[in-house]
C-alpha positions in Angstrom: 0.1 0.0 -0.1 1.5 3.3 -1.0 2.2 5.9 1.6 3.1 9.6 1.6 6.8 10.0 1.4 7.0 12.3 4.5 5.0 9.7 6.5 7.4 6.9 5.6 10.5 9.0 6.6 8.8 9.8 10.0 7.8 6.1 10.4 11.5 5.1 10.1 12.3 7.4 13.1 14.5 9.7 11.2 12.6 12.8 12.2 9.1 14.2 12.6 6.7 14.4 9.7 6.9 18.2 9.5 10.8 18.1 9.4 10.5 15.3 6.9 8.6 17.7 4.6 11.5 20.2 5.1 14.0 17.6 4.1 12.0 16.8 0.9 11.7 20.5 -0.1 15.4 20.9 0.5 16.1 18.2 -2.1 17.7 15.8 0.5 15.3 12.9 -0.2 15.4 10.4 -3.1 13.3 7.5 -4.2 14.9 4.8 -6.2 17.9 7.0 -6.7 15.8 10.0 -8.0 15.6 13.2 -6.1 12.0 14.0 -5.0 11.1 17.5 -3.9 7.2 17.3 -4.2 5.3 17.0 -1.0 2.6 14.4 -1.1 4.5 12.1 -3.3 3.5 8.4 -2.6 5.9 5.5 -2.5 5.3 1.7 -2.5 6.8 -0.7 0.2 9.2 -2.1 -2.3 10.7 1.2 -3.3 13.9 2.5 -1.7 13.8 5.8 0.1 17.1 7.6 1.0 17.9 10.8 3.0 21.2 12.4 2.2 21.9 9.3 0.0 21.6 7.0 3.0 18.7 4.4 2.6 16.2 4.3 5.5 14.9 1.2 7.1 11.4 0.9 8.5 11.3 1.1 12.2 9.3 -1.4 14.3 6.7 0.5 16.3 5.4 -0.4 19.7 2.2 0.5 21.6 1.5 -0.6 25.1 -1.6 -0.6 27.3 -0.5 0.5 30.8 -2.4 0.5 34.0 -1.4 3.8 35.5 -1.4 3.9 39.3 -2.3 7.0 41.2 0.6 9.3 42.2 2.3 9.0 38.8 2.8 11.7 36.2 1.7 11.2 32.7 5.0 12.5 31.3 8.5 11.3 30.4 10.1 13.5 32.9 9.3 15.6 35.9 11.1 18.6 37.3 10.0 17.8 40.8 11.4 14.3 40.9 8.0 12.6 40.9 7.6 9.1 39.3 6.6 9.2 35.7 4.8 6.7 33.5 8.1 6.4 31.4 9.9 5.2 34.6 7.9 1.8 34.3 9.2 1.3 30.7 12.9 2.2 31.5 14.1 -1.4 30.8 12.7 -1.3 27.2 15.2 -0.4 24.3 12.9 2.3 22.9 11.4 5.6 24.1 7.6 5.5 24.6 5.3 8.5 25.2 1.9 8.7 26.6 -1.1 9.2 24.3 -3.0 11.9 26.1 -2.8 12.0 29.8 -4.4 10.9 33.1 -4.1 13.3 36.1 -1.6 12.7 38.9 -4.2 11.4 41.2 -6.1 9.4 38.6 -5.5 5.8 37.9 -6.4 3.7 34.8 -5.9 2.9 31.2 -3.2 4.8 29.4 -1.6 4.0 26.0 2.2 4.5 25.7 3.8 4.3 22.2 6.5 5.5 19.8 4.1 5.7 17.0 3.5 9.4 16.4 0.9 8.8 13.6 -1.2 6.4 15.9 -0.9 9.1 18.7 -2.1 11.9 16.5 -4.9 9.9 15.1 -6.2 9.0 18.5 -6.0 12.4 20.1 -7.5 14.3 17.1 -10.9 15.6 18.2 -12.7 14.6 15.0 -12.1 10.9 15.6 -14.1 11.1 18.9 -12.5 8.1 20.7 -14.7 7.1 23.7 -13.1 7.1 27.1 -14.9 5.7 30.0 -14.3 7.2 33.5 -15.6 6.0 36.9 -15.7 8.6 39.6 -16.7 8.7 43.2 -18.4 12.0 43.9 -19.5 13.9 46.9 -23.2 14.4 46.9 -25.6 12.9 44.3 -26.6 13.7 40.8 -30.2 14.9 40.5 -32.1 14.9 37.1 -31.0 18.5 36.2 -27.4 17.6 36.7 -27.6 14.3 34.7 -29.4 16.3 31.9 -26.7 19.0 31.9 -24.0 16.3 31.6 -25.9 14.5 28.7 -26.4 17.7 26.8 -23.1 19.5 27.4 -22.3 21.3 30.7 -20.3 24.6 30.7 -16.7 24.3 31.8 -14.0 27.1 31.7 -15.9 29.2 29.2 -16.8 26.4 26.8 -19.5 23.9 26.5 -18.3 20.2 26.9 -19.6 17.7 24.4 -22.5 15.5 25.6 -21.5 12.7 28.0 -23.1 9.3 28.6 -24.0 9.1 32.3 -24.6 6.0 34.3 -25.1 5.8 38.2 -23.3 2.7 39.5 -23.9 3.1 43.2 -25.3 5.5 45.7 -24.3 5.5 49.4 -26.7 7.3 51.6 -25.5 8.7 55.1 -24.1 11.8 56.8 -22.5 12.7 53.5 -24.1 11.1 50.4 -21.7 9.8 47.8 -22.1 8.1 44.5 -20.1 6.0 42.0 -20.7 7.5 38.5 -19.6 6.4 35.1 -19.1 8.9 32.5 -18.3 8.2 28.7 -16.7 11.1 26.9 -14.7 11.7 23.7 -12.9 15.0 24.6 -9.6 15.2 26.5 -9.5 18.6 28.0 -7.4 19.3 31.2 -9.2 18.0 34.2 -12.2 17.5 32.0 -14.2 14.9 34.1 -13.4 16.7 37.4 -14.5 20.0 36.0 -17.7 18.5 34.5 -18.9 17.0 37.8 -17.9 19.9 39.8 -19.9 22.2 37.5 -23.1 20.2 38.3 -22.3 20.3 42.2 -20.8 16.9 42.6 -16.9 17.3 43.2 -14.8 14.3 42.5 -13.1 12.4 45.4 -11.6 9.6 43.4 -11.2 8.9 39.6 -10.2 6.1 37.4 -10.3 5.3 33.7 -11.1 1.5 33.1 -11.7 1.7 29.4 -10.2 3.5 26.4 -12.2 2.8 23.1 -12.6 -1.0 23.0 -9.6 -1.7 25.4 -9.9 -2.6 29.0 -7.6 -3.2 32.0 -8.6 -6.9 32.2 -5.8 -9.0 33.5 -3.6 -6.2 34.7 -2.9 -4.6 38.2 -1.9 -1.1 38.8 1.7 -0.5 37.4 1.4 -3.4 34.9 1.5 -3.3 31.1 1.1 -5.3 28.0 1.9 -4.7 24.4 -0.9 -4.4 22.0 -1.4 -7.0 19.4 -1.1 -6.0 15.6 -4.9 -6.4 15.2 -5.6 -4.1 18.3 -3.4 -1.4 16.8 -5.0 -1.8 13.3 -8.5 -1.4 15.0 -7.3 1.7 16.8 -6.2 3.1 13.5 -9.6 2.6 12.0 -11.6 4.2 14.8 
């Protein structure tokens, strides 16, 4: 299957796709020995692509499903010396990055990858990848609050996209609390916490047990597994 030249260069780990475009425009890329300077040129898998006369080789890409514990930063480094998600993959011979993020005090499913195209695809708003969160909240959602969440609640000056809402458990007592499940496809900073706070039910505890069709089945906090080629392909076609 033919792919755009800049995508092939980026997939080989040479540089980013944007910088690959600059290499092409600068006349530093050739296909089967012929210089190519036109962006969008497509190449077949059997064709030889070279940068500065050095043939490139396709880089094997890896994507992992990680059960992020609470108290871990969704980053590859931290200026305050806190543990990061990258620390759990330090023994692997390639550098992985998180797709999106989970808050420091939020546990759950986080994807780690060195596949930039897959990451961009999954994080692009137009693809509306569903994410399921389970929150323990203070108080109880009434009909008006549920309706607001389902139609789009106002948070930080913008209207959130509609969420699917399910009440999993209600605990009555001196301070009523509920276990609430929200399914959303956006990924704004503190999104779920802000949505529930906006309807008068601040979050006490939050987790993400599901991302698209993927779940944490078989994993404990801090563990991970590599996605199968079939799972990666399914993610690409969401």
